[in-house]
KEMAR-409231 format. One record per residue: residue number from 1; residue in three letters; x, y, z of N, C-alpha, C, O in turn. Coordinates in steps of 0.001 Angstrom, whole numbers, plus 500000, padded with zeros to 6 digits. Example, Ala and Ser with C-alpha at 12.3 -4.5 7.8 and 13.67 -1.06 7.14 Angstrom:
BEGIN
<site 1 "ALA" <513190 494310 507800> <512300 495500 507800> <513200 496700 507800> <514236 496681 508465>>
<site 2 "SER" <512850 497750 507080> <513670 498940 507140> <512900 500030 507870> <513409 501138 508039>>
REM end
This chain:
BEGIN
<site 1 "UNK" <500846 498839 500000> <500000 500000 500000> <500897 501230 500000> <502024 501180 500493>>
<site 2 "UNK" <500408 502318 499456> <501208 503541 499490> <500865 504352 500746> <499854 504099 501401>>
<site 3 "UNK" <501704 505310 501065> <501557 506078 502297> <500278 506910 502303> <499633 507043 503344>>
<site 4 "UNK" <499907 507465 501163> <498696 508282 501072> <497467 507447 501468> <496589 507933 502181>>
<site 5 "UNK" <497408 506182 500998> <496288 505305 501351> <496298 504965 502838> <495252 504952 503487>>
<site 6 "UNK" <497488 504689 503372> <497603 504391 504804> <497096 505561 505643> <496330 505380 506589>>
<site 7 "UNK" <497530 506742 505283> <497125 507949 506004> <495603 508137 505952> <494983 508477 506960>>
<site 8 "UNK" <495014 507917 504795> <493567 508051 504641> <492836 507015 505508> <491842 507344 506156>>
<site 9 "UNK" <493319 505777 505523> <492696 504728 506337> <492761 505100 507814> <491771 504967 508534>>
<site 10 "UNK" <493924 505567 508268> <494081 505951 509671> <493174 507135 510015> <492586 507163 511097>>
<site 11 "UNK" <493053 508100 509122> <492193 509264 509380> <490720 508866 509434> <489974 509336 510293>>
<site 12 "UNK" <490309 508003 508516> <488923 507531 508538> <488644 506751 509820> <487579 506901 510420>>
<site 13 "UNK" <489585 505931 510236> <489433 505173 511477> <489265 506112 512664> <488340 505946 513458>>
<site 14 "UNK" <490151 507094 512793> <490111 507988 513952> <488865 508874 513955> <488451 509335 515019>>
<site 15 "UNK" <488271 509118 512813> <487052 509926 512778> <485875 509190 513413> <484857 509807 513725>>
<site 16 "UNK" <486004 507875 513607> <484939 507085 514241> <485185 506901 515735> <484393 506251 516417>>
<site 17 "UNK" <486270 507464 516248> <486647 507371 517660> <486641 505924 518154> <485904 505583 519081>>
<site 18 "UNK" <487468 505071 517530> <487486 503642 517880> <488139 503386 519237> <488903 504209 519741>>
<site 19 "UNK" <487823 502243 519807> <488467 501822 521058> <489838 501229 520773> <490748 501335 521594>>
<site 20 "UNK" <489983 500612 519620> <491242 499964 519235> <491931 500782 518149> <491276 501375 517292>>
<site 21 "UNK" <493244 500803 518196> <494023 501468 517154> <494662 500430 516246> <494759 499253 516595>>
<site 22 "UNK" <495093 500881 515084> <495822 500029 514152> <497300 500402 514190> <497668 501510 514581>>
<site 23 "UNK" <498127 499467 513781> <499569 499657 513748> <500051 499402 512331> <499552 498503 511654>>
<site 24 "UNK" <501017 500188 511881> <501545 500004 510530> <503065 500021 510549> <503693 500576 511451>>
<site 25 "UNK" <503629 499405 509539> <505059 499512 509268> <505217 500341 508006> <504519 500123 507015>>
<site 26 "UNK" <506136 501290 508049> <506475 502096 506879> <507930 501789 506548> <508812 501946 507393>>
<site 27 "UNK" <508178 501353 505324> <509526 501034 504878> <509957 502116 503897> <509261 502404 502924>>
<site 28 "UNK" <511116 502711 504168> <511628 503768 503311> <512619 503202 502304> <513274 502193 502562>>
<site 29 "UNK" <512722 503865 501149> <513616 503413 500089> <515074 503526 500527> <515423 504367 501355>>
<site 30 "UNK" <515910 502671 499963> <517347 502706 500272> <517961 504052 499911> <518820 504558 500634>>
<site 31 "UNK" <517523 504634 498792> <518134 505890 498343> <517625 507126 499110> <517981 508257 498777>>
<site 32 "UNK" <516795 506902 500134> <516385 508006 500998> <517501 508416 501951> <517430 509469 502585>>
<site 33 "UNK" <518517 507590 502045> <519596 507795 503019> <520951 507896 502322> <521148 507341 501241>>
<site 34 "UNK" <521871 508604 502949> <523215 508792 502374> <524052 507528 502428> <524899 507299 501563>>
<site 35 "UNK" <523817 506707 503440> <524576 505466 503577> <523606 504289 503561> <522414 504462 503815>>
<site 36 "UNK" <524109 503099 503265> <523207 501939 503201> <522707 501520 504593> <523471 501477 505556>>
<site 37 "UNK" <521425 501217 504670> <520814 500729 505894> <520074 499436 505595> <519558 499249 504493>>
<site 38 "UNK" <520024 498550 506573> <519304 497285 506428> <517803 497562 506345> <517348 498645 506713>>
<site 39 "UNK" <517042 496591 505866> <515585 496777 505826> <514990 497121 507200> <514071 497935 507284>>
<site 40 "UNK" <515502 496513 508266> <514980 496824 509603> <515288 498258 510005> <514495 498900 510694>>
<site 41 "UNK" <516439 498760 509576> <516821 500137 509892> <515987 501146 509117> <515896 502310 509507>>
<site 42 "UNK" <515383 500707 508027> <514564 501593 507195> <513067 501405 507435> <512244 502018 506755>>
<site 43 "UNK" <512714 500548 508411> <511306 500262 508692> <510922 500855 510040> <511589 500625 511050>>
<site 44 "UNK" <509833 501624 510039> <509349 502289 511246> <507923 501845 511551> <507100 501709 510647>>
<site 45 "UNK" <507638 501621 512834> <506312 501231 513299> <505577 502479 513790> <506102 503247 514596>>
<site 46 "UNK" <504360 502664 513292> <503539 503792 513754> <502174 503269 514176> <501771 502165 513809>>
<site 47 "UNK" <501478 504080 514951> <500127 503767 515403> <499155 504776 514800> <499523 505910 514495>>
<site 48 "UNK" <497919 504345 514635> <496889 505278 514173> <496564 506313 515248> <495864 507289 514977>>
<site 49 "UNK" <497070 506106 516465> <496804 507037 517559> <497865 508135 517626> <498424 508401 518690>>
<site 50 "UNK" <498136 508762 516499> <499034 509900 516406> <498199 511123 516040> <497182 510993 515359>>
<site 51 "UNK" <498614 512305 516482> <497849 513535 516236> <497565 513765 514756> <496525 514324 514411>>
<site 52 "UNK" <498467 513346 513881> <498291 513582 512446> <497037 512903 511888> <496541 513298 510833>>
<site 53 "UNK" <496527 511894 512579> <495385 511139 512071> <494069 511469 512768> <493007 511060 512299>>
<site 54 "UNK" <494122 512203 513882> <492915 512579 514602> <492262 513794 513937> <492956 514740 513563>>
<site 55 "UNK" <490928 513776 513787> <490255 514954 513222> <490271 516111 514221> <490159 515908 515430>>
<site 56 "UNK" <490410 517312 513698> <490344 518537 514506> <491361 518578 515636> <491106 519182 516678>>
<site 57 "UNK" <492484 517954 515444> <493538 517953 516471> <494335 519240 516342> <494627 519686 515232>>
<site 58 "UNK" <494682 519828 517455> <495427 521083 517457> <496852 520941 516949> <497394 521889 516382>>
<site 59 "UNK" <497468 519788 517134> <498841 519576 516686> <498895 518595 515536> <497874 518067 515095>>
<site 60 "UNK" <500097 518361 515061> <500289 517434 513959> <501619 516734 514184> <502678 517338 514016>>
<site 61 "UNK" <501569 515469 514563> <502806 514715 514774> <502571 513240 514500> <501463 512724 514648>>
<site 62 "UNK" <503654 512572 514093> <503648 511121 513900> <504900 510600 514589> <506005 510719 514058>>
<site 63 "UNK" <504728 510027 515763> <505850 509429 516479> <505992 507980 516048> <504998 507284 515838>>
<site 64 "UNK" <507236 507529 515919> <507466 506183 515405> <508689 505557 516057> <509449 506198 516784>>
<site 65 "UNK" <508839 504273 515759> <509925 503471 516326> <510545 502636 515226> <509845 501883 514548>>
<site 66 "UNK" <511839 502759 515043> <512570 501979 514055> <512660 500532 514544> <512927 500297 515722>>
<site 67 "UNK" <512443 499576 513665> <512422 498181 514085> <513758 497667 514589> <513787 496726 515383>>
<site 68 "UNK" <514865 498254 514155> <516158 497761 514649> <516517 498336 516016> <517559 497999 516578>>
<site 69 "UNK" <515654 499209 516554> <515857 499746 517891> <516769 500951 517974> <517012 501445 519075>>
<site 70 "UNK" <517287 501448 516859> <518248 502552 516896> <517595 503930 516888> <518233 504904 517286>>
<site 71 "UNK" <516379 504038 516460> <515720 505333 516301> <514347 505257 516962> <513362 504926 516303>>
<site 72 "UNK" <514272 505558 518247> <513041 505378 519022> <512371 506713 519318> <513039 507679 519687>>
<site 73 "UNK" <511057 506769 519158> <510303 507976 519464> <510601 509132 518544> <510522 510288 518959>>
<site 74 "UNK" <510942 508847 517300> <511290 509891 516339> <510028 510539 515768> <509015 509870 515560>>
<site 75 "UNK" <510099 511839 515520> <508997 512561 514870> <509092 512299 513370> <509728 513057 512638>>
<site 76 "UNK" <508465 511240 512928> <508559 510809 511544> <507976 511834 510577> <508403 511910 509425>>
<site 77 "UNK" <507004 512621 511035> <506398 513621 510150> <507422 514652 509678> <507196 515304 508659>>
<site 78 "UNK" <508538 514818 510382> <509602 515735 509945> <510454 515140 508818> <511166 515874 508133>>
<site 79 "UNK" <510389 513823 508620> <511269 513158 507669> <510575 512626 506420> <511225 512456 505388>>
<site 80 "UNK" <509285 512361 506486> <508581 511764 505345> <508424 512792 504231> <507965 513912 504452>>
<site 81 "UNK" <508819 512380 503030> <508638 513239 501858> <507149 513537 501705> <506319 512628 501728>>
<site 82 "UNK" <506821 514813 501548> <505433 515200 501371> <504728 515575 502662> <503632 516135 502620>>
<site 83 "UNK" <505316 515287 503787> <504720 515736 505056> <505278 517133 505319> <504748 518114 504798>>
<site 84 "UNK" <506329 517234 506112> <506940 518536 506401> <508238 518748 505619> <508821 519832 505651>>
<site 85 "UNK" <508674 517719 504929> <509964 517746 504252> <509762 517325 502802> <509653 516132 502520>>
<site 86 "UNK" <509711 518262 501896> <509454 517984 500477> <510459 516994 499910> <510082 516114 499136>>
<site 87 "UNK" <511716 517117 500274> <512743 516212 499745> <513150 515170 500795> <514305 514745 500845>>
<site 88 "UNK" <512200 514770 501622> <512478 513829 502709> <512546 512386 502253> <512711 512093 501069>>
<site 89 "UNK" <512415 511490 503223> <512501 510052 502970> <511294 509603 502149> <510151 509950 502448>>
<site 90 "UNK" <511576 508829 501115> <510527 508302 500239> <510035 506960 500775> <510830 506104 501163>>
<site 91 "UNK" <508728 506789 500791> <508128 505538 501260> <508192 504507 500141> <507705 504736 499033>>
<site 92 "UNK" <508802 503368 500453> <508868 502243 499515> <507588 501421 499602> <507019 501026 498584>>
<site 93 "UNK" <507147 501169 500826> <505971 500340 501054> <505473 500581 502475> <506231 501024 503338>>
<site 94 "UNK" <504222 500293 502709> <503694 500306 504070> <502510 499351 504118> <501882 499062 503099>>
<site 95 "UNK" <502221 498873 505310> <501122 497941 505495> <500654 497987 506938> <501395 498375 507841>>
<site 96 "UNK" <499411 497584 507131> <498795 497567 508449> <498952 496169 509031> <498541 495184 508418>>
<site 97 "UNK" <499543 496087 510209> <499824 494792 510828> <498562 493964 511032> <498542 492771 510729>>
<site 98 "UNK" <497522 494588 511539> <496287 493864 511828> <495609 493323 510572> <494712 492487 510676>>
<site 99 "UNK" <496013 493775 509402> <495438 493310 508147> <496333 492297 507431> <496004 491859 506328>>
<site 100 "UNK" <497462 491919 508043> <498345 490951 507393> <497656 489585 507325> <496773 489273 508123>>
<site 101 "UNK" <498083 488791 506360> <497541 487439 506209> <497652 486693 507533> <498697 486736 508181>>
<site 102 "UNK" <496597 486020 507935> <496539 485184 509138> <496579 485944 510458> <496619 485306 511511>>
<site 103 "UNK" <496571 487261 510454> <496549 488003 511722> <495308 487626 512535> <495375 487537 513761>>
<site 104 "UNK" <494191 487407 511866> <492957 487036 512566> <493025 485624 513142> <492226 485279 514014>>
<site 105 "UNK" <493960 484806 512672> <494086 483421 513150> <494955 483299 514402> <495083 482204 514949>>
<site 106 "UNK" <495547 484386 514863> <496441 484333 516024> <495776 483714 517258> <496442 482959 517966>>
<site 107 "UNK" <494501 483990 517554> <493890 483347 518728> <493843 481812 518646> <493641 481150 519664>>
<site 108 "UNK" <494023 481253 517474> <494017 479795 517297> <495432 479241 517180> <495635 478182 516586>>
<site 109 "UNK" <496401 479937 517734> <497803 479557 517566> <498159 478241 518252> <497489 477785 519178>>
<site 110 "UNK" <499238 477660 517758> <499879 476512 518381> <501309 476920 518679> <501985 477504 517833>>
<site 111 "UNK" <501768 476613 519880> <503122 476984 520317> <503939 475715 520465> <503512 474775 521135>>
<site 112 "UNK" <505135 475679 519832> <506006 474512 519898> <507425 474943 520210> <508021 475735 519480>>
<site 113 "UNK" <507969 474407 521318> <509358 474700 521680> <510290 473868 520811> <510027 472695 520545>>
<site 114 "UNK" <511379 474486 520372> <512344 473838 519496> <513589 473423 520285> <513850 473958 521362>>
<site 115 "UNK" <514347 472481 519753> <515571 472002 520414> <516626 473083 520573> <517449 473016 521485>>
<site 116 "UNK" <516613 474084 519691> <517628 475145 519759> <517254 476271 520725> <517941 477291 520786>>
<site 117 "UNK" <516161 476089 521481> <515750 477099 522451> <514776 478122 521904> <514258 478945 522659>>
<site 118 "UNK" <514515 478088 520608> <513530 479001 520031> <512138 478395 520174> <511985 477236 520560>>
<site 119 "UNK" <511135 479194 519857> <509743 478759 519913> <509101 479070 518571> <509303 480147 518011>>
<site 120 "UNK" <508326 478120 518058> <507569 478349 516834> <506107 478558 517178> <505525 477812 517966>>
<site 121 "UNK" <505531 479572 516584> <504101 479839 516685> <503495 479576 515320> <503941 480128 514314>>
<site 122 "UNK" <502478 478733 515292> <501760 478411 514069> <500349 478968 514181> <499673 478737 515184>>
<site 123 "UNK" <499896 479693 513177> <498529 480206 513131> <498179 480388 511666> <498931 480991 510899>>
<site 124 "UNK" <497019 479853 511290> <496629 479897 509885> <497684 479220 509033> <498100 478100 509332>>
<site 125 "UNK" <498118 479881 507984> <499166 479364 507100> <500504 480039 507377> <501338 480163 506480>>
<site 126 "UNK" <500708 480473 508614> <501907 481221 508989> <502636 480515 510127> <502016 479984 511048>>
<site 127 "UNK" <503959 480520 510044> <504808 479999 511110> <505883 481043 511410> <506612 481477 510519>>
<site 128 "UNK" <505967 481437 512682> <506949 482425 513117> <507849 481761 514158> <507354 481159 515111>>
<site 129 "UNK" <509167 481867 513982> <510112 481337 514972> <510718 482514 515716> <511169 483484 515107>>
<site 130 "UNK" <510725 482416 517057> <511138 483532 517909> <511986 483027 519075> <512062 481828 519346>>
<site 131 "UNK" <512618 483980 519753> <513207 483744 521063> <512282 484427 522060> <511984 485614 521933>>
<site 132 "UNK" <511837 483674 523042> <510922 484204 524044> <511675 484647 525284> <512653 484021 525693>>
<site 133 "UNK" <511209 485725 525870> <511724 486156 527167> <510576 486812 527921> <509516 487084 527359>>
<site 134 "UNK" <510809 487059 529200> <509791 487707 530035> <510420 488941 530648> <511532 488896 531173>>
<site 135 "UNK" <509692 490043 530575> <510164 491320 531112> <508986 491997 531799> <507969 492276 531165>>
<site 136 "UNK" <509126 492262 533103> <508045 492884 533877> <506730 492124 533723> <505672 492717 533509>>
<site 137 "UNK" <506821 490812 533836> <505662 489918 533737> <504982 489946 532371> <503818 489564 532248>>
<site 138 "UNK" <505693 490391 531358> <505158 490393 529996> <506053 489537 529106> <507269 489477 529288>>
<site 139 "UNK" <505424 488883 528148> <506159 488081 527178> <506753 489001 526133> <506069 489886 525618>>
<site 140 "UNK" <508014 488800 525817> <508697 489534 524750> <509147 488514 523723> <509673 487459 524077>>
<site 141 "UNK" <508943 488822 522461> <509319 487930 521374> <510365 488602 520498> <510147 489694 519972>>
<site 142 "UNK" <511489 487942 520352> <512543 488422 519453> <512452 487612 518168> <512652 486397 518190>>
<site 143 "UNK" <512155 488258 517061> <511969 487545 515797> <513240 486839 515322> <514341 487380 515418>>
<site 144 "UNK" <513064 485635 514813> <514167 484900 514195> <513894 484764 512701> <514683 485223 511875>>
<site 145 "UNK" <512771 484128 512357> <512369 484019 510961> <510920 483569 510886> <510280 483318 511908>>
<site 146 "UNK" <510420 483473 509683> <509039 483054 509502> <508756 482627 508080> <509442 483027 507139>>
<site 147 "UNK" <507735 481810 507946> <507298 481317 506644> <505787 481435 506569> <505090 481525 507579>>
<site 148 "UNK" <505304 481430 505323> <503869 481549 505105> <503523 480858 503801> <504288 480907 502838>>
<site 149 "UNK" <502373 480217 503776> <501914 479584 502552> <501174 480608 501706> <500284 481309 502189>>
<site 150 "UNK" <501548 480681 500462> <500851 481531 499491> <500786 480748 498189> <501811 480302 497673>>
<site 151 "UNK" <499600 480584 497668> <499390 479808 496431> <499976 478404 496570> <500634 477908 495656>>
<site 152 "UNK" <499733 477768 497715> <500187 476402 498013> <501700 476234 498025> <502195 475119 497864>>
<site 153 "UNK" <502443 477320 498214> <503904 477267 498319> <504342 477983 499573> <503827 479053 499896>>
<site 154 "UNK" <505311 477388 500296> <505868 478058 501469> <506824 479131 501000> <507695 478880 500166>>
<site 155 "UNK" <506660 480327 501537> <507530 481438 501180> <508109 482020 502461> <507421 482110 503478>>
<site 156 "UNK" <509370 482412 502406> <510005 483035 503561> <509468 484460 503709> <509349 485202 502734>>
<site 157 "UNK" <509148 484821 504950> <508668 486172 505232> <509840 487133 505378> <510899 486755 505881>>
<site 158 "UNK" <509655 488361 504945> <510674 489383 505184> <510737 489631 506687> <509744 489441 507390>>
<site 159 "UNK" <511882 490050 507175> <512078 490217 508611> <511142 491282 509187> <510727 491161 510339>>
<site 160 "UNK" <510800 492313 508423> <509871 493320 508943> <508486 492716 509154> <507781 493117 510080>>
<site 161 "UNK" <508085 491766 508320> <506790 491089 508507> <506844 490185 509738> <505870 490092 510484>>
<site 162 "UNK" <507988 489515 509952> <508148 488685 511146> <508015 489562 512393> <507352 489175 513355>>
<site 163 "UNK" <508641 490739 512379> <508498 491700 513485> <507028 492084 513686> <506555 492185 514817>>
<site 164 "UNK" <506322 492295 512590> <504911 492657 512680> <504089 491568 513353> <503266 491849 514224>>
<site 165 "UNK" <504315 490320 512945> <503596 489218 513585> <503977 489097 515054> <503126 488788 515888>>
<site 166 "UNK" <505245 489335 515383> <505663 489294 516790> <504941 490359 517608> <504546 490106 518746>>
<site 167 "UNK" <504768 491542 517038> <504030 492609 517721> <502610 492149 518028> <502125 492325 519146>>
<site 168 "UNK" <501946 491565 517041> <500576 491093 517236> <500514 489931 518225> <499614 489875 519064>>
<site 169 "UNK" <501469 489004 518129> <501511 487868 519055> <501732 488329 520489> <501062 487852 521405>>
<site 170 "UNK" <502670 489259 520692> <502919 489782 522040> <501651 490390 522626> <501307 490122 523777>>
<site 171 "UNK" <500964 491197 521848> <499728 491823 522331> <498725 490756 522766> <498142 490831 523848>>
<site 172 "UNK" <498541 489773 521905> <497570 488725 522197> <497982 487928 523438> <497179 487746 524353>>
<site 173 "UNK" <499210 487462 523472> <499668 486633 524589> <499639 487396 525905> <499253 486837 526932>>
<site 174 "UNK" <500035 488649 525893> <500033 489438 527121> <498608 489775 527572> <498334 489825 528771>>
<site 175 "UNK" <497714 490004 526628> <496317 490251 526987> <495693 489001 527607> <494966 489093 528596>>
<site 176 "UNK" <495975 487836 527027> <495457 486570 527554> <496017 486323 528950> <495297 485869 529839>>
<site 177 "UNK" <497282 486618 529140> <497919 486438 530452> <497247 487309 531509> <496984 486848 532620>>
<site 178 "UNK" <496971 488557 531171> <496300 489477 532102> <494891 488983 532414> <494466 489006 533569>>
<site 179 "UNK" <494166 488537 531390> <492808 488037 531605> <492809 486822 532527> <491928 486694 533377>>
<site 180 "UNK" <493788 485927 532370> <493880 484745 533234> <494172 485149 534670> <493607 484575 535601>>
<site 181 "UNK" <495056 486136 534862> <495361 486607 536214> <494122 487214 536853> <493873 486987 538037>>
<site 182 "UNK" <493348 487972 536107> <492127 488579 536635> <491118 487515 537043> <490462 487651 538075>>
<site 183 "UNK" <490985 486463 536251> <490064 485377 536583> <490515 484664 537856> <489700 484354 538724>>
<site 184 "UNK" <491831 484405 537961> <492364 483772 539178> <492083 484634 540394> <491689 484115 541438>>
<site 185 "UNK" <492276 485933 540283> <492039 486841 541401> <490556 486885 541785> <490226 486981 542967>>
<site 186 "UNK" <489667 486817 540796> <488235 486805 541083> <487809 485529 541799> <486896 485547 542626>>
<site 187 "UNK" <488472 484423 541477> <488117 483128 542053> <488698 482907 543446> <488419 481881 544066>>
<site 188 "UNK" <489471 483811 543936> <490080 483654 545268> <489128 484018 546350> <489475 483944 547529>>
REM end
Protein backbone atom coordinates (compact mmCIF):
# COMPACT_ATOMS: atom_id res chain seq x y z
CA UNK A 1 0.00 0.00 0.00
CA UNK A 2 1.21 3.54 -0.51
CA UNK A 3 1.56 6.08 2.30
CA UNK A 4 -1.30 8.28 1.07
CA UNK A 5 -3.71 5.31 1.35
CA UNK A 6 -2.40 4.39 4.80
CA UNK A 7 -2.87 7.95 6.00
CA UNK A 8 -6.43 8.05 4.64
CA UNK A 9 -7.30 4.73 6.34
CA UNK A 10 -5.92 5.95 9.67
CA UNK A 11 -7.81 9.26 9.38
CA UNK A 12 -11.08 7.53 8.54
CA UNK A 13 -10.57 5.17 11.48
CA UNK A 14 -9.89 7.99 13.95
CA UNK A 15 -12.95 9.93 12.78
CA UNK A 16 -15.06 7.08 14.24
CA UNK A 17 -13.35 7.37 17.66
CA UNK A 18 -12.51 3.64 17.88
CA UNK A 19 -11.53 1.82 21.06
CA UNK A 20 -8.76 -0.04 19.23
CA UNK A 21 -5.98 1.47 17.15
CA UNK A 22 -4.18 0.03 14.15
CA UNK A 23 -0.43 -0.34 13.75
CA UNK A 24 1.55 0.00 10.53
CA UNK A 25 5.06 -0.49 9.27
CA UNK A 26 6.47 2.10 6.88
CA UNK A 27 9.53 1.03 4.88
CA UNK A 28 11.63 3.77 3.31
CA UNK A 29 13.62 3.41 0.09
CA UNK A 30 17.35 2.71 0.27
CA UNK A 31 18.13 5.89 -1.66
CA UNK A 32 16.38 8.01 1.00
CA UNK A 33 19.60 7.80 3.02
CA UNK A 34 23.22 8.79 2.37
CA UNK A 35 24.58 5.47 3.58
CA UNK A 36 23.21 1.94 3.20
CA UNK A 37 20.81 0.73 5.89
CA UNK A 38 19.30 -2.71 6.43
CA UNK A 39 15.59 -3.22 5.83
CA UNK A 40 14.98 -3.18 9.60
CA UNK A 41 16.82 0.14 9.89
CA UNK A 42 14.56 1.59 7.19
CA UNK A 43 11.31 0.26 8.69
CA UNK A 44 9.35 2.29 11.25
CA UNK A 45 6.31 1.23 13.30
CA UNK A 46 3.54 3.79 13.75
CA UNK A 47 0.13 3.77 15.40
CA UNK A 48 -3.11 5.28 14.17
CA UNK A 49 -3.20 7.04 17.56
CA UNK A 50 -0.97 9.90 16.41
CA UNK A 51 -2.15 13.54 16.24
CA UNK A 52 -1.71 13.58 12.45
CA UNK A 53 -4.61 11.14 12.07
CA UNK A 54 -7.09 12.58 14.60
CA UNK A 55 -9.74 14.95 13.22
CA UNK A 56 -9.66 18.54 14.51
CA UNK A 57 -6.46 17.95 16.47
CA UNK A 58 -4.57 21.08 17.46
CA UNK A 59 -1.16 19.58 16.69
CA UNK A 60 0.29 17.43 13.96
CA UNK A 61 2.81 14.72 14.77
CA UNK A 62 3.65 11.12 13.90
CA UNK A 63 5.85 9.43 16.48
CA UNK A 64 7.47 6.18 15.41
CA UNK A 65 9.93 3.47 16.33
CA UNK A 66 12.57 1.98 14.06
CA UNK A 67 12.42 -1.82 14.08
CA UNK A 68 16.16 -2.24 14.65
CA UNK A 69 15.86 -0.25 17.89
CA UNK A 70 18.25 2.55 16.90
CA UNK A 71 15.72 5.33 16.30
CA UNK A 72 13.04 5.38 19.02
CA UNK A 73 10.30 7.98 19.46
CA UNK A 74 11.29 9.89 16.34
CA UNK A 75 9.00 12.56 14.87
CA UNK A 76 8.56 10.81 11.54
CA UNK A 77 6.40 13.62 10.15
CA UNK A 78 9.60 15.74 9.94
CA UNK A 79 11.27 13.16 7.67
CA UNK A 80 8.58 11.76 5.35
CA UNK A 81 8.64 13.24 1.86
CA UNK A 82 5.43 15.20 1.37
CA UNK A 83 4.72 15.74 5.06
CA UNK A 84 6.94 18.54 6.40
CA UNK A 85 9.96 17.75 4.25
CA UNK A 86 9.45 17.98 0.48
CA UNK A 87 12.74 16.21 -0.25
CA UNK A 88 12.48 13.83 2.71
CA UNK A 89 12.50 10.05 2.97
CA UNK A 90 10.53 8.30 0.24
CA UNK A 91 8.13 5.54 1.26
CA UNK A 92 8.87 2.24 -0.49
CA UNK A 93 5.97 0.34 1.05
CA UNK A 94 3.69 0.31 4.07
CA UNK A 95 1.12 -2.06 5.50
CA UNK A 96 -1.21 -2.43 8.45
CA UNK A 97 -0.18 -5.21 10.83
CA UNK A 98 -3.71 -6.14 11.83
CA UNK A 99 -4.56 -6.69 8.15
CA UNK A 100 -1.65 -9.05 7.39
CA UNK A 101 -2.46 -12.56 6.21
CA UNK A 102 -3.46 -14.82 9.14
CA UNK A 103 -3.45 -12.00 11.72
CA UNK A 104 -7.04 -12.96 12.57
CA UNK A 105 -5.91 -16.58 13.15
CA UNK A 106 -3.56 -15.67 16.02
CA UNK A 107 -6.11 -16.65 18.73
CA UNK A 108 -5.98 -20.21 17.30
CA UNK A 109 -2.20 -20.44 17.57
CA UNK A 110 -0.12 -23.49 18.38
CA UNK A 111 3.12 -23.02 20.32
CA UNK A 112 6.01 -25.49 19.90
CA UNK A 113 9.36 -25.30 21.68
CA UNK A 114 12.34 -26.16 19.50
CA UNK A 115 15.57 -28.00 20.41
CA UNK A 116 17.63 -24.85 19.76
CA UNK A 117 15.75 -22.90 22.45
CA UNK A 118 13.53 -21.00 20.03
CA UNK A 119 9.74 -21.24 19.91
CA UNK A 120 7.57 -21.65 16.83
CA UNK A 121 4.10 -20.16 16.68
CA UNK A 122 1.76 -21.59 14.07
CA UNK A 123 -1.47 -19.79 13.13
CA UNK A 124 -3.37 -20.10 9.89
CA UNK A 125 -0.83 -20.64 7.10
CA UNK A 126 1.91 -18.78 8.99
CA UNK A 127 4.81 -20.00 11.11
CA UNK A 128 6.95 -17.58 13.12
CA UNK A 129 10.11 -18.66 14.97
CA UNK A 130 11.14 -16.47 17.91
CA UNK A 131 13.21 -16.26 21.06
CA UNK A 132 10.92 -15.80 24.04
CA UNK A 133 11.72 -13.84 27.17
CA UNK A 134 9.79 -12.29 30.04
CA UNK A 135 10.16 -8.68 31.11
CA UNK A 136 8.04 -7.12 33.88
CA UNK A 137 5.66 -10.08 33.74
CA UNK A 138 5.16 -9.61 30.00
CA UNK A 139 6.16 -11.92 27.18
CA UNK A 140 8.70 -10.47 24.75
CA UNK A 141 9.32 -12.07 21.37
CA UNK A 142 12.54 -11.58 19.45
CA UNK A 143 11.97 -12.46 15.80
CA UNK A 144 14.17 -15.10 14.20
CA UNK A 145 12.37 -15.98 10.96
CA UNK A 146 9.04 -16.95 9.50
CA UNK A 147 7.30 -18.68 6.64
CA UNK A 148 3.87 -18.45 5.11
CA UNK A 149 1.91 -20.42 2.55
CA UNK A 150 0.85 -18.47 -0.51
CA UNK A 151 -0.61 -20.19 -3.57
CA UNK A 152 0.19 -23.60 -1.99
CA UNK A 153 3.90 -22.73 -1.68
CA UNK A 154 5.87 -21.94 1.47
CA UNK A 155 7.53 -18.56 1.18
CA UNK A 156 10.01 -16.96 3.56
CA UNK A 157 8.67 -13.83 5.23
CA UNK A 158 10.67 -10.62 5.18
CA UNK A 159 12.08 -9.78 8.61
CA UNK A 160 9.87 -6.68 8.94
CA UNK A 161 6.79 -8.91 8.51
CA UNK A 162 8.15 -11.31 11.15
CA UNK A 163 8.50 -8.30 13.49
CA UNK A 164 4.91 -7.34 12.68
CA UNK A 165 3.60 -10.78 13.58
CA UNK A 166 5.66 -10.71 16.79
CA UNK A 167 4.03 -7.39 17.72
CA UNK A 168 0.58 -8.91 17.24
CA UNK A 169 1.51 -12.13 19.06
CA UNK A 170 2.92 -10.22 22.04
CA UNK A 171 -0.27 -8.18 22.33
CA UNK A 172 -2.43 -11.27 22.20
CA UNK A 173 -0.33 -13.37 24.59
CA UNK A 174 0.03 -10.56 27.12
CA UNK A 175 -3.68 -9.75 26.99
CA UNK A 176 -4.54 -13.43 27.55
CA UNK A 177 -2.08 -13.56 30.45
CA UNK A 178 -3.70 -10.52 32.10
CA UNK A 179 -7.19 -11.96 31.61
CA UNK A 180 -6.12 -15.25 33.23
CA UNK A 181 -4.64 -13.39 36.21
CA UNK A 182 -7.87 -11.42 36.64
CA UNK A 183 -9.94 -14.62 36.58
CA UNK A 184 -7.64 -16.23 39.18
CA UNK A 185 -7.96 -13.16 41.40
CA UNK A 186 -11.76 -13.19 41.08
CA UNK A 187 -11.88 -16.87 42.05
CA UNK A 188 -9.92 -16.35 45.27
